[in-house]
N, C-alpha and C positions, 0 to 999 in steps of 0.2 A: 182742025183740030191736029195736036201733034201725034208722032208716030208712039205707040204703046203696046205693050205686049198686053200687060194685065194693069199698067198704071195701080191706083189705089185701091182694086176690087179685092186684093186678099187681106187688106185691113179690115176694109168694109163688111167683109163677111166675116171675120173674127170676131169683129165689136157688135156686128149684130148678135152671133150667137150668146157672146158673154154681157148681151145687153147693156152696154157702156153706151149709152146714148150721147154724151158729152164726146167721145171720141170718135163715134159713128157719125157726127152732124160731122165735125172737123174733117177726119176722110172725105167725107162725102164731098166738100165743099171744095176741098183742096184737088180733089178727083174732077169736079166740074170744072174747078178756072183752070187746070191744064188742060186737061182731055173735051171737053164739054159736054153736053145732056146724056145721059144714059142713053144706051139703046136697048133693044128687046135682048138681045144676046148679051150685054153686061148683065142686064138685071137676071136672065137666066143662070149665068156664069155664077153671080153670089147667089144665087136659091143653090144651084149645083155643092159652089164650096160650104157654105154652110152648111147642110145637108151631110157632107163628106167629115166636117170640122167635129161633130156632132156625134156621127156614127165611130170615129175614132177613139173621143171620148167614150161613150159607152163600151168601147172594146179594151181599153185600157184601164177603166173602173173596175170590169169583168179582172183582168187578167192581176188587176192589185188584189182584187180579192179574195181570188185564188193562192194568191203568194203571202197575204196577212190574215192566217186564221185569226178568229178573235176580235178581230174590226172589223166591219164592212163599210164601206164607202158607198153612196148614192149618188149619181151625177146630179141629184138636186144639190147636194154639198157642195158640187163642184160650181155649178152654174149659177147660183144665189146667194 
C-alpha cells in the first residue's frame, strides 16, 4: 500500500452524502487501486466525515434561513 494521508476518503464521504453513486463508485475504485482495500479505520473515517458534512449542511441551511426571511430552505432541497 502506498503512503496516504486520506487518499480518496474525503471524496468518497462527500459523494456518499450527495448520493452520487457514479462518483462514489469511481472514487472507491480509485482508492482501492492506489491504496488497497479499506480497513475499519478508513470506514470509520468516511462515516465521521459524512456525518460532519451533514452537520455543516444543516448549520449553513439554518444560517441561510435566518438571513433570508421569506424563503426557507430545507436540507432535502439541497441533498435531493
